[in-house]
MARGU-696940 format. One record per residue: residue number from 1; x, y, z of N, C-alpha, C, O in turn. Coordinates in nm, 3 decimals, decimal comma. Layout:
// MARGU-696940
NUM;X;Y;Z;X;Y;Z;X;Y;Z;X;Y;Z
...
***
This chain:
// MARGU-696940
1;9,847;11,573;8,981;9,715;11,589;8,921;9,694;11,481;8,816;9,783;11,454;8,735
2;9,576;11,420;8,817;9,548;11,313;8,722;9,487;11,363;8,593;9,470;11,286;8,498
3;9,452;11,492;8,587;9,403;11,553;8,463;9,476;11,685;8,444;9,480;11,769;8,534
4;9,534;11,704;8,326;9,609;11,825;8,295;9,547;11,892;8,172;9,487;11,826;8,088
5;9,563;12,023;8,163;9,510;12,096;8,048;9,619;12,179;7,982;9,712;12,225;8,048
6;9,605;12,197;7,852;9,694;12,283;7,774;9,608;12,364;7,678;9,508;12,315;7,626
7;9,647;12,488;7,655;9,577;12,573;7,559;9,660;12,587;7,431;9,780;12,612;7,434
8;9,592;12,569;7,320;9,653;12,591;7,188;9,560;12,687;7,113;9,467;12,645;7,045
9;9,586;12,817;7,128;9,499;12,919;7,071;9,357;12,902;7,124;9,334;12,919;7,244
10;9,261;12,867;7,038;9,121;12,853;7,082;9,087;12,709;7,123;8,970;12,677;7,142
11;9,187;12,625;7,137;9,164;12,483;7,165;9,213;12,449;7,305;9,323;12,489;7,344
12;9,133;12,376;7,381;9,173;12,327;7,513;9,198;12,177;7,504;9,107;12,101;7,470
13;9,320;12,135;7,534;9,354;11,993;7,538;9,343;11,945;7,682;9,405;12,000;7,772
14;9,263;11,842;7,701;9,240;11,783;7,833;9,304;11,646;7,834;9,264;11,556;7,760
15;9,407;11,629;7,920;9,484;11,505;7,922;9,458;11,427;8,051;9,481;11,477;8,161
16;9,411;11,304;8,037;9,403;11,213;8,151;9,543;11,159;8,177;9,605;11,104;8,086
17;9,592;11,175;8,299;9,732;11,144;8,326;9,745;11,063;8,455;9,794;11,112;8,557
18;9,700;10,940;8,448;9,715;10,846;8,559;9,770;10,715;8,502;9,707;10,610;8,515
19;9,885;10,721;8,438;9,933;10,606;8,360;9,959;10,481;8,443;9,946;10,369;8,392
20;9,995;10,499;8,569;10,022;10,382;8,654;9,898;10,297;8,676;9,908;10,180;8,712
21;9,779;10,356;8,654;9,651;10,285;8,666;9,578;10,280;8,532;9,456;10,261;8,527
22;9,653;10,297;8,425;9,598;10,294;8,288;9,483;10,395;8,273;9,385;10,370;8,203
23;9,499;10,509;8,340;9,399;10,615;8,336;9,261;10,566;8,381;9,159;10,609;8,329
24;9,261;10,475;8,480;9,134;10,429;8,537;9,064;10,547;8,603;9,127;10,632;8,665
25;8,933;10,552;8,588;8,853;10,667;8,629;8,815;10,658;8,777;8,732;10,575;8,815
26;8,877;10,744;8,859;8,844;10,749;9,001;8,790;10,888;9,035;8,765;10,968;8,944
27;8,772;10,917;9,162;8,712;11,044;9,203;8,799;11,163;9,161;8,747;11,266;9,118
28;8,930;11,149;9,172;9,019;11,257;9,134;9,012;11,284;8,984;9,012;11,399;8,941
29;9,005;11,176;8,905;8,992;11,192;8,760;8,859;11,260;8,725;8,853;11,347;8,639
30;8,753;11,219;8,794;8,622;11,280;8,770;8,626;11,430;8,797;8,576;11,509;8,717
31;8,686;11,470;8,911;8,695;11,612;8,945;8,776;11,688;8,841;8,740;11,800;8,804
32;8,885;11,628;8,793;8,970;11,694;8,695;8,902;11,712;8,561;8,910;11,818;8,500
33;8,834;11,607;8,514;8,762;11,616;8,387;8,650;11,719;8,397;8,630;11,798;8,305
34;8,579;11,719;8,509;8,470;11,813;8,528;8,521;11,957;8,524;8,462;12,042;8,456
35;8,629;11,984;8,595;8,684;12,120;8,597;8,729;12,164;8,458;8,707;12,279;8,418
36;8,792;12,073;8,384;8,839;12,106;8,250;8,723;12,133;8,156;8,727;12,226;8,076
37;8,620;12,052;8,165;8,504;12,071;8,077;8,428;12,198;8,113;8,371;12,263;8,025
38;8,426;12,234;8,241;8,366;12,362;8,281;8,445;12,478;8,221;8,387;12,576;8,173
39;8,577;12,467;8,225;8,662;12,571;8,166;8,636;12,585;8,017;8,623;12,696;7,966
40;8,628;12,472;7,947;8,601;12,474;7,803;8,468;12,543;7,774;8,458;12,624;7,682
41;8,368;12,509;7,850;8,233;12,562;7,825;8,223;12,711;7,860;8,155;12,786;7,791
42;8,291;12,753;7,966;8,269;12,888;8,020;8,359;12,995;7,959;8,325;13,113;7,965
43;8,472;12,957;7,902;8,566;13,056;7,849;8,530;13,088;7,703;8,540;13,000;7,618
44;8,490;13,211;7,673;8,451;13,245;7,536;8,566;13,239;7,436;8,543;13,235;7,315
45;8,690;13,236;7,486;8,805;13,228;7,396;8,838;13,084;7,358;8,923;13,061;7,272
46;8,771;12,988;7,420;8,790;12,847;7,385;8,675;12,803;7,294;8,558;12,817;7,330
47;8,711;12,750;7,177;8,611;12,716;7,077;8,598;12,565;7,054;8,498;12,519;6,999
48;8,698;12,490;7,096;8,697;12,345;7,071;8,783;12,277;7,177;8,880;12,335;7,226
49;8,747;12,153;7,212;8,823;12,077;7,310;8,874;11,946;7,253;8,818;11,892;7,157
50;8,979;11,895;7,314;9,033;11,763;7,280;9,048;11,686;7,410;9,106;11,736;7,506
51;8,997;11,564;7,413;9,013;11,476;7,529;9,108;11,364;7,490;9,084;11,294;7,392
52;9,214;11,346;7,568;9,312;11,243;7,535;9,367;11,182;7,663;9,336;11,226;7,774
53;9,451;11,079;7,645;9,514;11,014;7,759;9,665;11,027;7,746;9,716;11,131;7,705
54;9,737;10,922;7,780;9,882;10,922;7,767;9,920;10,862;7,632;9,833;10,829;7,551
55;10,049;10,848;7,608;10,094;10,794;7,480;10,072;10,644;7,468;10,086;10,587;7,360
56;10,036;10,578;7,579;10,017;10,433;7,575;9,875;10,388;7,603;9,840;10,274;7,575
57;9,791;10,476;7,659;9,656;10,436;7,694;9,563;10,557;7,698;9,601;10,664;7,746
58;9,444;10,538;7,646;9,340;10,642;7,658;9,279;10,628;7,798;9,301;10,714;7,884
59;9,202;10,523;7,820;9,152;10,492;7,955;9,101;10,349;7,956;9,032;10,305;7,864
60;9,136;10,276;8,063;9,090;10,139;8,080;8,955;10,132;8,148;8,908;10,024;8,180
61;8,891;10,247;8,170;8,757;10,249;8,227;8,755;10,282;8,375;8,854;10,331;8,430
62;8,642;10,254;8,438;8,625;10,287;8,579;8,724;10,211;8,666;8,756;10,095;8,638
63;8,772;10,275;8,769;8,860;10,211;8,865;8,777;10,112;8,947;8,691;10,152;9,024
64;8,803;9,982;8,930;8,721;9,880;8,995;8,749;9,870;9,145;8,672;9,807;9,218
65;8,856;9,930;9,191;8,886;9,932;9,334;8,824;10,053;9,403;8,761;10,040;9,508
66;8,843;10,171;9,345;8,798;10,294;9,408;8,661;10,342;9,360;8,589;10,411;9,432
67;8,625;10,305;9,236;8,505;10,361;9,177;8,533;10,500;9,120;8,638;10,558;9,150
68;8,442;10,554;9,039;8,465;10,682;8,972;8,431;10,805;9,054;8,443;10,917;9,004
69;8,389;10,787;9,180;8,348;10,902;9,259;8,206;10,943;9,227;8,141;10,882;9,141
70;8,157;11,045;9,295;8,020;11,091;9,276;8,005;11,170;9,147;8,098;11,239;9,106
71;7,888;11,162;9,083;7,863;11,247;8,966;7,874;11,394;9,002;7,845;11,434;9,115
72;7,917;11,474;8,907;7,932;11,617;8,931;7,804;11,691;8,893;7,719;11,639;8,821
73;7,791;11,813;8,943;7,668;11,889;8,920;7,645;11,918;8,772;7,532;11,906;8,725
74;7,749;11,955;8,700;7,731;11,995;8,560;7,759;11,882;8,462;7,702;11,878;8,353
75;7,847;11,790;8,501;7,887;11,686;8,405;7,831;11,549;8,431;7,837;11,462;8,344
76;7,776;11,527;8,552;7,725;11,396;8,585;7,838;11,295;8,604;7,943;11,330;8,659
77;7,818;11,172;8,559;7,916;11,065;8,576;8,048;11,105;8,511;8,051;11,149;8,396
78;8,157;11,089;8,585;8,293;11,121;8,541;8,306;11,265;8,490;8,399;11,296;8,416
79;8,214;11,351;8,526;8,222;11,491;8,488;8,190;11,520;8,343;8,199;11,635;8,299
80;8,152;11,416;8,266;8,129;11,435;8,122;8,009;11,358;8,068;7,942;11,405;7,977
81;7,981;11,240;8,123;7,883;11,148;8,063;7,746;11,212;8,046;7,679;11,186;7,945
82;7,702;11,293;8,141;7,568;11,353;8,135;7,571;11,502;8,105;7,471;11,571;8,126
83;7,682;11,551;8,057;7,701;11,694;8,037;7,629;11,745;7,913;7,626;11,678;7,810
84;7,571;11,864;7,926;7,516;11,936;7,811;7,626;12,028;7,758;7,659;12,128;7,821
85;7,683;11,994;7,643;7,793;12,070;7,587;7,747;12,152;7,467;7,653;12,114;7,397
86;7,814;12,264;7,445;7,784;12,342;7,325;7,901;12,348;7,228;7,883;12,382;7,111
87;8,022;12,314;7,276;8,141;12,326;7,192;8,192;12,189;7,147;8,181;12,093;7,223
88;8,246;12,180;7,026;8,294;12,050;6,975;8,403;11,991;7,064;8,486;12,063;7,120
89;8,399;11,859;7,076;8,498;11,786;7,155;8,550;11,670;7,072;8,472;11,588;7,022
90;8,683;11,663;7,057;8,748;11,560;6,977;8,820;11,464;7,071;8,892;11,507;7,161
91;8,802;11,334;7,050;8,878;11,233;7,126;9,005;11,200;7,049;9,000;11,174;6,928
92;9,120;11,202;7,119;9,248;11,162;7,061;9,293;11,036;7,134;9,328;11,042;7,252
93;9,293;10,922;7,065;9,304;10,792;7,131;9,434;10,721;7,094;9,460;10,692;6,977
94;9,514;10,695;7,196;9,632;10,608;7,184;9,607;10,485;7,271;9,552;10,497;7,381
95;9,646;10,368;7,223;9,635;10,248;7,305;9,491;10,206;7,330;9,405;10,220;7,243
96;9,466;10,154;7,449;9,335;10,096;7,477;9,236;10,200;7,528;9,272;10,291;7,603
97;9,112;10,185;7,484;8,998;10,257;7,539;8,895;10,149;7,570;8,835;10,091;7,479
98;8,874;10,123;7,697;8,787;10,013;7,739;8,680;10,063;7,834;8,703;10,156;7,911
99;8,564;10,000;7,830;8,458;10,031;7,925;8,428;10,179;7,931;8,387;10,240;7,832
100;8,448;10,237;8,051;8,423;10,379;8,068;8,506;10,466;7,976;8,466;10,579;7,946
101;8,621;10,416;7,931;8,701;10,490;7,834;8,627;10,507;7,703;8,625;10,615;7,646
102;8,565;10,399;7,655;8,483;10,407;7,535;8,362;10,498;7,560;8,323;10,575;7,472
103;8,304;10,488;7,679;8,186;10,569;7,707;8,220;10,718;7,712;8,133;10,801;7,684
104;8,343;10,753;7,747;8,387;10,892;7,734;8,395;10,932;7,587;8,354;11,042;7,549
105;8,447;10,842;7,504;8,456;10,871;7,361;8,317;10,890;7,300;8,300;10,973;7,210
106;8,220;10,816;7,349;8,083;10,831;7,299;8,025;10,968;7,331;7,924;11,007;7,272
107;8,088;11,041;7,422;8,046;11,177;7,454;8,111;11,279;7,362;8,073;11,396;7,362
108;8,209;11,237;7,285;8,281;11,328;7,197;8,214;11,335;7,060;8,129;11,252;7,026
109;8,253;11,433;6,982;8,191;11,455;6,851;8,271;11,397;6,735;8,214;11,363;6,631
110;8,403;11,385;6,752;8,491;11,331;6,649;8,599;11,247;6,717;8,628;11,268;6,835
111;8,658;11,152;6,642;8,758;11,063;6,700;8,879;11,052;6,607;8,866;11,019;6,489
112;8,996;11,081;6,664;9,123;11,057;6,596;9,194;10,947;6,674;9,208;10,959;6,796
113;9,238;10,843;6,607;9,294;10,727;6,678;9,426;10,682;6,616;9,445;10,687;6,495
114;9,515;10,639;6,702;9,637;10,572;6,657;9,599;10,441;6,588;9,497;10,381;6,619
115;9,683;10,398;6,494;9,658;10,271;6,427;9,665;10,153;6,523;9,617;10,044;6,492
116;9,724;10,174;6,640;9,734;10,068;6,741;9,623;10,077;6,846;9,620;9,996;6,939
117;9,534;10,173;6,833;9,427;10,188;6,931;9,327;10,073;6,921;9,303;10,019;6,814
118;9,270;10,038;7,035;9,163;9,938;7,038;9,051;9,989;7,129;9,075;10,061;7,226
119;8,928;9,948;7,096;8,809;9,994;7,167;8,730;9,871;7,213;8,713;9,776;7,137
120;8,682;9,874;7,337;8,606;9,758;7,384;8,517;9,791;7,502;8,541;9,885;7,577
121;8,413;9,710;7,516;8,322;9,717;7,630;8,325;9,580;7,699;8,240;9,496;7,673
122;8,423;9,557;7,787;8,445;9,423;7,844;8,364;9,393;7,970;8,392;9,295;8,039
123;8,265;9,475;8,000;8,194;9,461;8,128;8,133;9,324;8,149;8,131;9,274;8,262
124;8,082;9,261;8,043;8,018;9,130;8,060;8,118;9,025;8,107;8,078;8,922;8,163
125;8,247;9,049;8,086;8,349;8,957;8,134;8,371;8,969;8,285;8,441;8,888;8,345
126;8,312;9,071;8,344;8,323;9,092;8,489;8,190;9,069;8,561;8,182;9,086;8,683
127;8,086;9,031;8,487;7,954;9,016;8,547;7,876;9,145;8,552;7,778;9,157;8,626
128;7,919;9,243;8,471;7,854;9,375;8,468;7,805;9,407;8,328;7,809;9,322;8,239
129;7,758;9,529;8,310;7,721;9,582;8,179;7,768;9,727;8,175;7,789;9,787;8,281
130;7,786;9,784;8,056;7,824;9,925;8,050;7,715;10,011;8,113;7,600;10,008;8,069
131;7,750;10,087;8,217;7,647;10,164;8,287;7,672;10,313;8,284;7,607;10,389;8,356
132;7,768;10,358;8,200;7,788;10,501;8,178;7,721;10,543;8,047;7,767;10,637;7,981
133;7,615;10,476;8,009;7,543;10,509;7,886;7,582;10,426;7,767;7,515;10,432;7,663
134;7,688;10,348;7,779;7,736;10,271;7,664;7,638;10,167;7,613;7,635;10,139;7,493
135;7,558;10,110;7,702;7,466;10,004;7,661;7,362;10,052;7,561;7,316;9,974;7,478
136;7,326;10,181;7,567;7,229;10,230;7,469;7,289;10,330;7,370;7,230;10,354;7,264
137;7,404;10,388;7,400;7,463;10,484;7,307;7,546;10,419;7,197;7,558;10,474;7,088
138;7,603;10,301;7,224;7,695;10,241;7,128;7,628;10,214;6,993;7,694;10,221;6,889
139;7,498;10,184;6,995;7,426;10,155;6,872;7,404;10,278;6,785;7,364;10,264;6,669
140;7,430;10,397;6,836;7,421;10,518;6,755;7,549;10,541;6,674;7,548;10,614;6,575
141;7,657;10,477;6,717;7,788;10,502;6,657;7,836;10,387;6,569;7,923;10,407;6,484
142;7,780;10,269;6,589;7,822;10,150;6,514;7,700;10,081;6,456;7,589;10,097;6,508
143;7,717;10,004;6,347;7,607;9,922;6,297;7,551;9,833;6,409;7,625;9,790;6,498
144;7,423;9,807;6,405;7,353;9,740;6,515;7,420;9,609;6,556;7,444;9,586;6,674
145;7,451;9,523;6,460;7,508;9,393;6,496;7,651;9,405;6,548;7,695;9,322;6,628
146;7,724;9,506;6,503;7,859;9,527;6,557;7,849;9,578;6,700;7,926;9,537;6,787
147;7,754;9,668;6,725;7,732;9,716;6,862;7,696;9,600;6,954;7,748;9,590;7,065
148;7,608;9,512;6,907;7,573;9,393;6,986;7,696;9,306;7,009;7,714;9,251;7,118
149;7,779;9,293;6,908;7,900;9,211;6,920;7,988;9,261;7,035;8,034;9,183;7,117
150;8,011;9,393;7,040;8,093;9,449;7,147;8,027;9,426;7,283;8,094;9,390;7,380
151;7,896;9,449;7,290;7,826;9,435;7,418;7,822;9,291;7,468;7,835;9,266;7,588
152;7,803;9,195;7,377;7,777;9,056;7,418;7,903;8,972;7,429;7,908;8,877;7,507
153;8,007;9,005;7,350;8,130;8,926;7,358;8,236;8,990;7,446;8,322;8,921;7,501
154;8,230;9,123;7,461;8,335;9,193;7,533;8,464;9,203;7,454;8,566;9,247;7,508
155;8,461;9,162;7,327;8,582;9,167;7,245;8,612;9,309;7,198;8,525;9,395;7,201
156;8,735;9,332;7,157;8,780;9,465;7,118;8,761;9,491;6,968;8,754;9,398;6,887
157;8,754;9,618;6,936;8,744;9,666;6,799;8,875;9,735;6,765;8,918;9,824;6,838
158;8,939;9,694;6,656;9,064;9,759;6,617;9,036;9,897;6,558;8,924;9,926;6,517
159;9,139;9,980;6,555;9,123;10,113;6,496;9,087;10,104;6,349;9,004;10,181;6,300
160;9,148;10,009;6,278;9,120;9,993;6,134;8,974;9,960;6,111;8,909;10,020;6,025
161;8,922;9,863;6,187;8,781;9,827;6,170;8,690;9,941;6,215;8,587;9,966;6,153
162;8,728;10,010;6,323;8,648;10,121;6,373;8,637;10,233;6,271;8,531;10,294;6,256
163;8,747;10,260;6,199;8,741;10,362;6,096;8,653;10,316;5,980;8,573;10,393;5,927
164;8,667;10,191;5,941;8,588;10,137;5,831;8,438;10,145;5,860;8,357;10,164;5,770
165;8,402;10,131;5,988;8,263;10,133;6,029;8,212;10,274;6,061;8,095;10,292;6,093
166;8,302;10,374;6,051;8,260;10,512;6,073;8,270;10,561;6,216;8,227;10,673;6,245
167;8,326;10,482;6,305;8,340;10,522;6,445;8,460;10,617;6,463;8,455;10,709;6,544
168;8,566;10,593;6,387;8,686;10,675;6,392;8,691;10,761;6,266;8,669;10,712;6,155
169;8,720;10,891;6,284;8,729;10,981;6,170;8,864;10,974;6,099;8,871;10,973;5,976
170;8,972;10,968;6,179;9,107;10,972;6,123;9,195;10,873;6,198;9,196;10,869;6,321
171;9,271;10,792;6,123;9,374;10,705;6,182;9,510;10,767;6,155;9,539;10,810;6,043
172;9,593;10,769;6,258;9,728;10,826;6,246;9,830;10,725;6,298;9,793;10,622;6,355
173;9,956;10,754;6,277;10,062;10,668;6,327;10,064;10,671;6,479;10,023;10,770;6,540
174;10,111;10,562;6,542;10,122;10,561;6,689;10,199;10,682;6,740;10,303;10,719;6,686
175;10,145;10,743;6,846;10,207;10,861;6,904;10,162;10,991;6,841;10,201;11,099;6,887
176;10,078;10,984;6,736;10,037;11,104;6,664;9,889;11,139;6,683;9,838;11,227;6,614
177;9,821;11,073;6,776;9,677;11,098;6,792;9,649;11,242;6,833;9,559;11,306;6,778
178;9,725;11,294;6,928;9,701;11,431;6,972;9,730;11,531;6,861;9,652;11,623;6,838
179;9,842;11,514;6,793;9,874;11,608;6,685;9,770;11,599;6,574;9,735;11,701;6,514
180;9,720;11,478;6,547;9,614;11,464;6,447;9,486;11,530;6,491;9,415;11,591;6,410
181;9,454;11,519;6,620;9,333;11,583;6,674;9,346;11,734;6,670;9,247;11,804;6,646
182;9,466;11,785;6,694;9,488;11,930;6,687;9,465;11,982;6,545;9,409;12,090;6,526
183;9,508;11,906;6,446;9,484;11,946;6,307;9,334;11,955;6,280;9,287;12,050;6,218
184;9,260;11,854;6,327;9,115;11,853;6,306;9,048;11,967;6,382;8,960;12,035;6,328
185;9,090;11,989;6,506;9,033;12,098;6,587;9,062;12,234;6,525;8,978;12,323;6,528
186;9,182;12,249;6,470;9,216;12,376;6,404;9,129;12,400;6,281;9,093;12,513;6,251
187;9,095;12,292;6,210;9,003;12,305;6,095;8,867;12,357;6,143;8,806;12,443;6,079
188;8,821;12,302;6,257;8,694;12,347;6,313;8,703;12,495;6,350;8,610;12,571;6,324
189;8,815;12,534;6,411;8,831;12,671;6,458;8,851;12,773;6,346;8,852;12,893;6,372
190;8,866;12,726;6,223;8,871;12,818;6,109;8,732;12,874;6,078;8,718;12,972;6,005
191;8,630;12,809;6,134;8,492;12,847;6,105;8,435;12,935;6,215;8,493;12,946;6,324
192;8,323;12,999;6,186;8,258;13,087;6,283;8,215;13,005;6,405;8,136;12,912;6,390
193;8,264;13,037;6,525;8,237;12,952;6,641;8,090;12,941;6,678;8,044;12,833;6,717
194;8,014;13,049;6,666;7,872;13,041;6,700;7,796;12,955;6,599;7,705;12,882;6,636
195;7,834;12,965;6,472;7,769;12,882;6,369;7,799;12,734;6,394;7,710;12,650;6,380
196;7,924;12,704;6,431;7,961;12,566;6,463;7,876;12,513;6,578;7,826;12,401;6,572
197;7,860;12,593;6,682;7,784;12,548;6,800;7,636;12,527;6,768;7,576;12,431;6,814
198;7,579;12,617;6,688;7,437;12,601;6,653;7,416;12,475;6,570;7,321;12,400;6,593
199;7,504;12,453;6,472;7,491;12,333;6,388;7,508;12,207;6,472;7,434;12,111;6,456
200;7,607;12,208;6,563;7,632;12,092;6,648;7,513;12,066;6,740;7,476;11,950;6,762
201;7,455;12,171;6,794;7,341;12,156;6,885;7,222;12,092;6,815;7,159;12,002;6,869
202;7,191;12,139;6,694;7,079;12,082;6,619;7,106;11,936;6,587;7,018;11,851;6,603
203;7,226;11,907;6,542;7,260;11,769;6,503;7,256;11,676;6,624;7,193;11,570;6,619
204;7,323;11,715;6,733;7,332;11,626;6,848;7,197;11,605;6,915;7,170;11,497;6,967
205;7,111;11,707;6,913;6,976;11,689;6,968;6,898;11,588;6,886;6,825;11,506;6,941
206;6,914;11,594;6,755;6,844;11,499;6,668;6,894;11,357;6,692;6,815;11,263;6,694
207;7,024;11,341;6,709;7,083;11,209;6,728;7,053;11,153;6,866;7,021;11,035;6,880
208;7,063;11,237;6,968;7,052;11,190;7,106;6,909;11,183;7,155;6,869;11,083;7,216
209;6,831;11,287;7,128;6,694;11,291;7,177;6,687;11,292;7,329;6,781;11,336;7,395
210;6,576;11,245;7,382;6,556;11,238;7,527;6,603;11,102;7,577;6,546;10,999;7,542
211;6,708;11,102;7,660;6,765;10,976;7,707;6,709;10,930;7,842;6,755;10,830;7,896
212;6,611;10,999;7,895;6,566;10,969;8,032;6,517;10,826;8,046;6,548;10,760;8,145
213;6,441;10,776;7,949;6,392;10,638;7,957;6,507;10,539;7,944;6,509;10,437;8,012
214;6,601;10,569;7,856;6,717;10,481;7,838;6,801;10,474;7,965;6,847;10,367;8,003
215;6,820;10,588;8,031;6,896;10,588;8,156;6,826;10,507;8,264;6,892;10,438;8,341
216;6,693;10,516;8,270;6,621;10,437;8,371;6,638;10,288;8,347;6,661;10,212;8,440
217;6,625;10,246;8,221;6,644;10,105;8,189;6,785;10,060;8,224;6,805;9,953;8,282
218;6,885;10,143;8,189;7,023;10,109;8,217;7,049;10,101;8,367;7,111;10,007;8,415
219;7,002;10,200;8,441;7,023;10,201;8,586;6,956;10,084;8,654;7,013;10,023;8,745
220;6,834;10,050;8,609;6,762;9,936;8,669;6,835;9,804;8,641;6,847;9,719;8,730
221;6,884;9,788;8,518;6,955;9,665;8,483;7,086;9,654;8,561;7,122;9,547;8,608
222;7,156;9,765;8,573;7,282;9,765;8,648;7,256;9,731;8,795;7,333;9,657;8,857
223;7,149;9,785;8,851;7,116;9,757;8,991;7,089;9,608;9,012;7,127;9,551;9,114
224;7,023;9,544;8,915;6,997;9,400;8,927;7,128;9,322;8,924;7,144;9,226;9,000
225;7,221;9,361;8,837;7,348;9,290;8,828;7,431;9,304;8,955;7,506;9,214;8,991
226;7,418;9,416;9,023;7,494;9,437;9,146;7,454;9,339;9,256;7,526;9,322;9,354
227;7,338;9,274;9,240;7,291;9,179;9,341;7,326;9,034;9,309;7,287;8,944;9,382
228;7,400;9,011;9,200;7,423;8,874;9,155;7,552;8,814;9,210;7,647;8,886;9,242
229;7,552;8,681;9,221;7,674;8,610;9,258;7,779;8,619;9,147;7,899;8,620;9,173
230;7,731;8,625;9,022;7,825;8,632;8,910;7,910;8,758;8,915;8,026;8,756;8,873
231;7,855;8,868;8,967;7,934;8,989;8,979;8,051;8,967;9,075;8,164;9,005;9,046
232;8,023;8,906;9,188;8,129;8,879;9,286;8,236;8,790;9,224;8,356;8,813;9,242
233;8,191;8,688;9,151;8,285;8,598;9,085;8,364;8,670;8,976;8,485;8,649;8,963
234;8,297;8,754;8,897;8,364;8,823;8,788;8,472;8,917;8,837;8,582;8,920;8,781
235;8,442;8,993;8,941;8,542;9,085;8,996;8,655;9,008;9,064;8,772;9,045;9,053
236;8,618;8,901;9,135;8,722;8,820;9,198;8,817;8,760;9,096;8,938;8,761;9,116
237;8,761;8,709;8,987;8,844;8,650;8,883;8,934;8,755;8,818;9,049;8,727;8,784
238;8,881;8,876;8,800;8,960;8,984;8,741;9,081;9,016;8,828;9,193;9,024;8,777
239;9,060;9,036;8,957;9,170;9,073;9,045;9,267;8,957;9,068;9,385;8,978;9,093
240;9,215;8,834;9,060;9,301;8,717;9,080;9,362;8,667;8,950;9,440;8,572;8,950
241;9,327;8,732;8,840;9,382;8,700;8,707;9,358;8,553;8,670;9,451;8,481;8,634
242;9,233;8,511;8,680;9,194;8,374;8,646;9,062;8,378;8,569;8,990;8,478;8,575
243;9,029;8,270;8,496;8,900;8,266;8,428;8,786;8,260;8,529;8,798;8,190;8,629
244;8,677;8,331;8,505;8,564;8,325;8,597;8,485;8,195;8,581;8,489;8,132;8,475
245;8,415;8,154;8,686;8,327;8,037;8,684;8,185;8,086;8,705;8,139;8,104;8,818
246;8,115;8,108;8,593;7,981;8,166;8,601;7,877;8,064;8,649;7,888;7,944;8,622
247;7,779;8,114;8,722;7,670;8,029;8,772;7,533;8,075;8,723;7,433;8,004;8,740
248;7,528;8,193;8,664;7,400;8,242;8,613;7,304;8,281;8,723;7,182;8,272;8,707
249;7,360;8,323;8,835;7,270;8,369;8,943;7,340;8,476;9,029;7,280;8,527;9,125
***
């Protein structure tokens, strides 16, 4: 199984476990995340969730060979990207979180990261753009010019800088992201669960609003990129481990 779950009292830990592929998001991963998130939402004894990866990587993003599979009924892309959640979700990040990995984190409410964690949206280096909502959601989590920096350069953000900018709540020693996230989740679970959910719902609705227009713009832009020669070159260069030769067409 590429996704595993553990219960810690009222907390559900959801672990992406495909380390041989750096937790790349494929159809099996999508099904596993969707099932885990359904369990979190539907079980009244679960009050908070944690999404994490392995001790060396959170997720390197969508599997460029297999693709992420079809969107799920309740969670949409990767079982989480389009999900309507009521319970808090904490990201516990070790190692790299790239592309779709970052876009999963953008679906979470709090972030605990190892001091060695890095965050990036490298899609432009492949002739693509973030199409799991990252292109319009990243600006809600980072200062505008920093969000543009990630989108336009494809460069990574260190955990230290991410915390300084307010993207990461807590930095911990390498290997301690999950334990740090459990401490934070337990703090949440000390409070009245219904009150937590109502407060979170009001806040997240204010922050997110109606994304339908943003999704249309993102989907249309992604569709245009899928027709370009640069996409073929970008993916070819990635798999052949060489610098791409862009043509702008």
